[in-house]
C-alpha positions as CSV (number, residue, x, y, z in Angstrom):
1,M,50.5,-39.6,194.8
2,K,50.6,-37.7,198.0
3,A,53.5,-39.5,200.2
4,S,50.6,-41.4,202.0
5,E,48.4,-42.8,199.5
6,Y,52.4,-44.2,198.7
7,R,53.2,-45.8,201.9
8,S,49.5,-47.1,201.9
9,R,49.2,-48.5,199.0
10,L,52.9,-50.7,199.4
11,Q,51.0,-51.7,202.5
12,K,48.5,-54.1,201.1
13,E,50.8,-55.0,198.6
14,T,54.1,-56.2,200.3
15,K,53.0,-59.5,202.3
16,Q,55.8,-60.0,203.4
17,N,56.0,-57.3,206.1
18,D,53.5,-55.9,207.8
19,H,55.9,-52.1,208.7
20,L,55.7,-49.3,206.6
21,P,59.3,-48.0,206.4
22,E,59.2,-45.3,209.2
23,I,61.4,-44.5,211.9
24,P,59.4,-42.5,214.8
25,M,63.1,-40.7,215.9
26,Y,64.0,-39.7,212.1
27,N,60.8,-37.9,211.8
28,Q,60.8,-36.7,215.1
29,L,64.8,-35.2,214.4
30,T,63.7,-34.4,211.1
31,Q,61.0,-32.1,212.6
32,Q,62.9,-30.4,215.4
33,L,66.0,-29.4,213.1
34,W,63.1,-28.0,210.5
35,E,61.9,-26.0,213.1
36,A,65.8,-25.0,214.5
37,L,66.8,-24.0,210.8
38,Q,63.0,-21.7,210.0
39,G,62.6,-24.2,207.9
40,D,59.4,-22.9,206.5
41,T,60.5,-19.1,206.0
42,V,63.9,-20.7,204.6
43,W,62.7,-23.3,202.1
44,A,60.4,-20.3,200.6
45,I,62.7,-17.8,200.5
46,M,64.7,-21.0,198.0
47,Q,62.0,-21.6,196.3
48,N,61.3,-17.8,195.7
49,L,65.0,-17.7,194.4
50,G,65.2,-20.7,192.1
51,V,67.7,-22.6,194.0
52,D,65.7,-25.4,195.5
53,K,65.7,-26.4,191.9
54,T,68.7,-28.3,189.6
55,D,68.7,-26.4,186.1
56,D,68.2,-29.8,184.8
57,R,69.0,-29.9,180.8
58,F,72.5,-29.0,182.0
59,N,72.4,-32.2,184.6
60,K,70.9,-34.2,182.0
61,A,73.9,-33.9,179.2
62,N,76.6,-34.0,182.4
63,R,75.2,-37.6,183.1
64,E,74.8,-38.8,179.9
65,G,78.0,-37.6,177.8
66,N,80.2,-38.5,181.0
67,N,78.2,-41.9,182.4
68,L,76.4,-44.4,180.5
69,K,72.8,-45.0,180.6
70,V,70.4,-47.8,180.8
71,T,68.0,-48.3,178.3
72,E,65.8,-51.2,176.9
73,K,68.4,-51.8,173.9
74,V,71.7,-51.4,175.0
75,T,71.3,-51.9,178.2
76,P,68.7,-54.9,178.2
77,H,68.9,-56.8,181.5
78,L,70.6,-53.8,183.8
79,Y,66.9,-51.8,182.5
80,K,65.2,-54.9,183.4
81,L,66.3,-55.3,186.8
82,F,66.5,-51.3,187.9
83,Y,63.3,-50.8,186.4
84,G,61.6,-54.1,188.0
85,V,62.6,-52.1,191.7
86,K,60.7,-49.1,190.9
87,E,57.8,-50.6,189.8
88,R,57.8,-52.8,192.7
89,L,58.2,-49.6,194.8
90,H,55.5,-47.7,193.0
91,F,57.8,-44.7,191.8
92,E,55.8,-43.0,189.4
93,H,58.2,-40.0,189.0
94,D,60.4,-40.7,186.3
95,V,64.2,-41.7,186.9
96,D,67.3,-42.3,184.9
97,F,69.8,-44.9,185.4
98,F,73.3,-44.2,185.1
99,V,76.7,-46.6,184.8
100,V,79.5,-44.8,186.1
101,S,83.1,-46.5,185.4
102,S,84.8,-46.5,189.2
103,P,86.9,-49.0,190.8
104,V,84.9,-47.9,194.0
105,A,81.6,-50.0,195.3
106,N,79.4,-46.9,195.4
107,A,75.6,-45.8,194.3
108,F,73.9,-42.3,194.7
109,A,71.2,-40.2,194.2
110,E,70.2,-36.9,193.1
111,V,68.1,-35.8,195.5
112,I,67.5,-32.4,194.0
113,T,64.5,-30.8,192.0
114,P,65.3,-30.5,188.5
115,T,63.4,-27.2,186.5
116,D,61.4,-28.6,184.7
117,P,58.5,-31.1,187.1
118,N,58.9,-33.8,184.8
119,S,62.5,-33.9,183.8
120,P,63.5,-37.3,185.4
121,Y,65.7,-38.0,188.6
122,S,69.1,-39.5,188.4
123,V,70.7,-42.6,189.6
124,I,74.4,-43.3,189.9
125,V,75.9,-47.3,190.3
126,Y,79.7,-47.1,189.9
127,S,80.5,-50.1,187.6
128,A,82.5,-52.1,190.7
129,M,78.8,-52.7,192.2
130,I,78.0,-54.5,189.0
131,D,80.9,-56.4,189.3
132,M,80.9,-57.3,192.6
133,M,77.4,-58.2,193.0
134,T,74.2,-60.7,192.1
135,D,71.4,-59.7,190.9
136,A,69.3,-59.5,193.9
137,E,72.1,-58.1,195.4
138,L,71.9,-55.0,193.3
139,C,68.0,-54.8,193.9
140,T,68.6,-53.9,197.0
141,V,70.8,-51.0,196.1
142,V,69.2,-49.8,193.8
143,G,66.3,-49.6,195.8
144,H,68.4,-48.5,198.5
145,E,68.7,-45.3,196.5
146,L,64.9,-44.8,195.6
147,G,64.4,-44.9,199.3
148,H,65.9,-41.6,199.1
149,L,63.9,-40.2,196.2
150,L,60.8,-41.8,198.4
151,D,61.8,-39.6,201.9
152,N,60.3,-36.7,202.3
153,N,61.8,-36.2,204.9
154,M,65.4,-35.1,202.5
155,I,63.9,-31.8,202.1
156,L,66.3,-31.4,205.6
157,G,68.7,-31.7,203.3
158,K,68.7,-28.9,200.6
159,V,68.5,-26.4,203.5
160,F,70.8,-27.2,205.5
161,S,73.3,-27.0,202.0
162,F,71.0,-23.7,201.5
163,V,71.7,-22.1,206.0
164,F,75.6,-23.4,205.6
165,P,77.0,-23.8,202.0
166,N,80.2,-24.3,203.7
167,G,79.0,-27.5,205.8
168,Q,80.6,-25.1,209.2
169,V,77.2,-26.4,210.7
170,P,77.7,-24.9,214.5
171,V,78.3,-27.2,217.3
172,P,75.1,-27.9,218.4
173,L,73.9,-29.1,215.6
174,Q,76.4,-30.8,214.4
175,Y,76.3,-34.7,215.8
176,K,72.7,-33.9,215.5
177,Y,72.4,-33.4,211.9
178,M,75.4,-36.2,211.2
179,F,72.7,-38.4,213.3
180,W,69.8,-37.5,211.3
181,R,71.9,-38.3,207.8
182,Q,72.6,-41.6,209.4
183,L,69.0,-42.4,210.4
184,A,68.3,-41.1,206.6
185,E,70.3,-44.1,206.1
186,L,68.5,-47.1,207.9
187,Y,65.2,-45.7,206.2
188,A,66.4,-45.5,202.8
189,D,67.7,-49.4,203.7
190,R,64.2,-50.4,204.8
191,Y,63.1,-49.8,200.5
192,G,66.2,-51.6,199.8
193,Y,64.6,-54.8,201.3
194,L,61.6,-53.7,200.3
195,A,62.8,-53.9,196.5
196,T,63.3,-58.0,196.9
197,C,61.6,-59.5,200.3
198,D,65.3,-60.8,200.4
199,I,66.9,-60.9,203.4
200,N,70.2,-62.4,202.6
201,A,70.6,-60.0,199.6
202,C,70.6,-57.1,201.8
203,I,73.4,-58.9,204.6
204,S,75.2,-60.4,201.5
205,A,75.2,-56.5,199.9
206,E,76.2,-55.3,202.5
207,F,79.0,-57.9,203.9
208,K,80.9,-57.1,200.2
209,L,80.7,-53.5,200.6
210,K,82.0,-53.9,204.1
211,S,84.7,-56.9,202.5
212,G,85.3,-55.8,199.5
213,L,84.9,-59.2,198.6
214,K,82.8,-61.4,196.3
215,L,81.4,-64.7,198.3
216,D,82.7,-67.1,195.8
217,K,85.7,-66.1,196.8
218,M,84.9,-67.0,200.0
219,D,83.2,-69.7,202.2
220,V,80.7,-67.5,204.1
221,D,78.1,-69.2,206.4
222,M,75.1,-66.8,206.8
223,N,74.3,-67.5,209.8
224,S,78.4,-67.2,211.2
225,F,78.0,-63.9,210.3
226,L,75.2,-62.6,211.2
227,E,75.8,-64.3,215.0
228,Y,79.3,-62.7,214.0
229,N,77.4,-59.1,213.3
230,R,76.0,-59.3,216.7
231,E,78.8,-59.8,218.3
232,V,80.3,-56.9,216.9
233,L,77.4,-54.6,217.2
234,Q,77.8,-55.1,221.2
235,H,80.8,-52.6,221.0
236,Y,78.3,-50.5,219.8
237,I,75.5,-50.9,222.4
238,T,77.4,-51.1,225.1
239,G,79.0,-47.9,224.2
240,A,83.1,-49.1,223.0
241,G,83.0,-47.7,219.9
242,R,80.9,-45.1,218.2
243,S,78.8,-45.0,215.4
244,L,78.8,-41.2,214.6
245,D,82.4,-41.7,213.7
246,N,81.2,-42.7,210.2
247,V,80.1,-39.5,209.5
248,T,77.2,-40.2,207.1
249,H,76.4,-43.6,207.5
250,P,75.7,-46.4,210.8
251,V,78.6,-48.5,210.9
252,S,77.7,-52.1,209.6
253,P,76.5,-54.0,212.5
254,I,73.8,-51.5,212.7
255,R,72.3,-51.5,209.5
256,V,72.9,-55.4,209.3
257,E,70.5,-55.9,212.4
258,A,68.3,-53.1,211.5
259,L,68.6,-55.1,207.8
260,A,67.0,-57.9,209.9
261,L,64.5,-56.5,212.5
262,F,62.8,-55.1,209.9
263,A,62.1,-58.3,208.0
264,N,62.1,-60.5,210.2
265,A,60.4,-59.0,213.2
266,K,56.2,-60.4,214.3
267,T,54.6,-57.4,215.6
268,E,55.4,-53.5,215.4
269,K,56.4,-52.9,218.9
270,E,58.6,-56.2,218.7
271,L,60.5,-53.7,215.4
272,N,60.1,-50.4,217.4
273,D,61.8,-52.6,220.8
274,G,65.1,-53.4,219.0
275,M,65.2,-49.7,216.8
276,N,65.2,-48.2,220.0
277,R,68.0,-49.7,221.2
278,L,70.1,-49.4,218.0
279,V,69.6,-45.7,217.8
280,S,70.7,-45.6,221.3
281,A,73.9,-47.0,220.2
282,M,73.7,-44.3,217.3
283,A,72.9,-41.6,218.9
284,R,76.0,-42.1,221.9
285,M,78.3,-38.9,221.7
286,N,80.8,-40.6,223.7
287,I,83.1,-43.5,223.9
288,N,83.9,-43.4,227.6
289,N,80.2,-43.7,228.8
290,N,80.9,-43.1,232.6
291,L,83.6,-39.8,232.0
292,G,81.0,-38.5,229.1
293,K,78.6,-38.3,231.7
294,S,80.1,-37.1,234.2
295,Y,81.4,-33.7,232.0
296,L,77.6,-33.4,230.8
297,E,76.9,-34.1,234.0
298,F,79.4,-30.9,235.3
299,V,78.7,-28.5,232.5
300,A,75.3,-28.5,233.2
301,S,75.9,-28.1,237.6
302,A,78.5,-25.7,237.1
303,G,76.7,-24.1,234.5
304,L,73.3,-23.8,237.5
305,M,75.1,-23.2,240.0
306,L,76.7,-20.4,238.4
307,A,74.0,-18.8,236.0
308,E,71.7,-18.8,239.9
309,A,74.4,-17.4,241.8
310,D,73.3,-13.5,240.4
311,G,69.2,-14.2,241.2
312,E,69.1,-14.8,237.3
313,I,69.3,-17.1,235.1
314,T,69.0,-15.5,231.2
315,N,68.8,-16.4,228.2
316,D,72.4,-16.2,227.0
317,E,73.6,-17.9,229.9
318,I,71.1,-21.1,229.2
319,D,72.3,-21.3,225.5
320,L,75.8,-21.1,226.4
321,I,74.8,-23.8,229.1
322,L,72.9,-26.2,226.3
323,N,76.0,-24.9,223.3
324,K,78.5,-27.2,225.8
325,M,76.8,-29.4,226.5
326,S,75.5,-30.4,222.9
327,S,79.2,-31.5,222.6
328,F,78.2,-34.9,225.5
329,H,75.0,-35.4,224.5
330,M,72.7,-35.7,221.4
331,F,69.3,-34.1,223.2
332,P,70.8,-31.5,226.3
333,K,67.6,-30.2,226.8
334,D,66.4,-33.1,228.4
335,V,69.5,-33.4,230.2
336,L,69.7,-30.0,231.6
337,L,66.3,-30.0,232.8
338,A,66.4,-33.5,234.6
339,I,69.0,-31.4,236.7
340,S,67.7,-29.0,237.5
341,K,65.4,-31.0,239.4
342,E,67.8,-32.7,241.3
343,D,70.6,-31.2,244.1
344,R,72.6,-29.5,241.7
345,N,75.5,-28.9,244.5
346,D,75.8,-32.9,244.3
347,V,75.6,-33.6,240.8
348,F,79.0,-30.6,240.7
349,Y,81.5,-32.4,243.1
350,R,80.8,-36.1,241.6
351,S,81.2,-35.2,238.8
352,V,84.7,-33.3,239.2
353,Q,85.8,-35.6,241.6
354,A,85.0,-38.2,238.3
355,I,86.7,-36.5,235.7
356,L,90.0,-35.3,238.1
357,E,90.5,-38.6,239.0
358,A,90.5,-39.6,235.1
359,Q,92.0,-36.5,234.1
360,P,94.1,-34.7,236.7
361,N,94.8,-32.1,234.2
362,S,92.0,-31.1,233.0
363,R,91.1,-28.1,236.4
364,N,92.4,-25.1,234.2
365,E,90.0,-26.1,231.3
366,L,87.0,-26.8,234.0
367,F,87.1,-23.7,235.6
368,L,87.9,-21.9,232.5
369,Y,84.0,-23.0,231.9
370,M,82.4,-21.6,234.4
371,V,84.5,-18.1,233.8
372,D,83.2,-18.3,230.8
373,L,79.3,-18.2,232.4
374,M,80.2,-15.8,234.1
375,V,81.0,-13.4,231.9
376,A,78.4,-15.5,229.4
377,D,74.9,-12.7,230.4
378,R,77.6,-9.4,230.3
379,N,77.3,-9.0,234.2
380,F,79.9,-9.6,236.6
381,H,77.8,-10.0,239.8
382,K,79.8,-10.1,243.0
383,A,78.0,-13.2,243.7
384,E,79.6,-15.1,241.0
385,V,83.1,-14.1,241.9
386,D,82.9,-14.9,245.3
387,L,81.4,-18.5,244.0
388,L,84.4,-19.0,241.8
389,A,86.8,-17.7,244.0
390,E,85.6,-20.4,246.9
391,V,85.5,-23.2,243.7
392,A,88.6,-21.8,242.7
393,Q,90.2,-22.8,246.2
394,K,87.9,-25.6,248.2
395,V,87.4,-28.3,244.5
396,F,89.7,-26.7,242.5
397,Q,92.5,-26.7,244.4
398,L,94.2,-23.2,242.7
399,D,96.2,-20.8,244.2
400,Q,94.8,-17.1,244.4
401,E,97.4,-15.9,241.1
402,T,96.3,-19.0,239.3
403,F,92.6,-18.6,240.3
404,L,93.6,-14.5,238.9
405,R,95.4,-15.1,235.9
406,L,92.3,-17.9,234.8
407,L,89.4,-15.2,235.5
408,A,91.6,-12.8,233.4
409,Y,91.5,-15.2,230.9
410,G,88.7,-15.8,230.3
411,I,87.3,-12.1,230.5
412,Q,89.4,-11.1,228.0
413,R,88.9,-13.5,225.3
414,G,85.2,-13.8,226.0
415,F,83.4,-10.3,227.4
416,L,81.5,-8.0,224.1
417,P,79.8,-5.3,225.8
418,S,76.4,-4.7,225.9
419,V,75.4,-2.5,222.6
420,E,73.0,-1.1,225.4
421,S,75.3,-0.9,228.0
422,I,77.6,2.0,226.1
423,S,74.7,4.0,223.5
């Protein structure tokens, strides 16, 4: 069944919620990353090499030899729960469920393509999760994992693993990939809700994962917990905290609020407005919003000033500017375009002043970034050197010797002659 047909069927049969499990930003970011990695070409290469598939015979033997497989005869209660979720979500491909002995409360789906297209997928649930969760909570966990298997976008993760086998993702992609993975978790959470349409079970499961405690050990009031969750959420909405520090999963307050929105929003607009607020909080890359904004403005304005000094902006210079900006903003190109329409001199002086007030010792680092820009296009124009000299004296208050030493250091560490110039 095609994904569009599947969602249409799920939509018709899920009375409690009128919204599909879509997150527009997730789909947009998937497309952007796919194009950045030349996904069509890379995926075709992977398919021709056969590395897009996993040896399902080895995988099956390994799973069944080391873990307890959930079957109707051996574990009838778990079988009824897990395969009941599979049926409710209309998941048509065969799935094997396994229980792993572990004190850690966790579960995961193996998002792989088996060599045999009819070979079952695998969902693994740790024993601590089963001990801790009620039946309804377990169903939300299984629904979440099946959500990953239902997610067509997860093919992007395979491409990332192929292109960067050691996990060393370049800086411009690091945060976007991290952000993308967190959005994938919110997407899967929606299937966790649809597995039961019991928002209390979803929230209590998240509470247990966060606290490590069973609810019968505490006198927990769910409404009070939601109020507390929204108080904590404000740290991330206002920028005092950063969800991206969690690496693979959004912080718990964002996940809980996103679930509550998906379950309770009366209109698609209400759902999207609420999600946009949460997604913006997730995408924030700096704890100190004001300082982060100043750095972003400095990198962009200084880059444009220096790149334009010789009368021509090269692709190498733009790449360097965007690369530097990507450490401060998820979508640097949009910011660079906006600043290019302003008076970049005003933006530059304002941002430098704000940074130096907060971090007086950063002047050398800021100046070296400008030297890097001059070196980037491999042509040292007099206009660029004159601009650097003026900025060193008037803005950073550097004496002549310090200016020359920093200029020399920047050239030594970054200059590479073009092949054309020495051929």
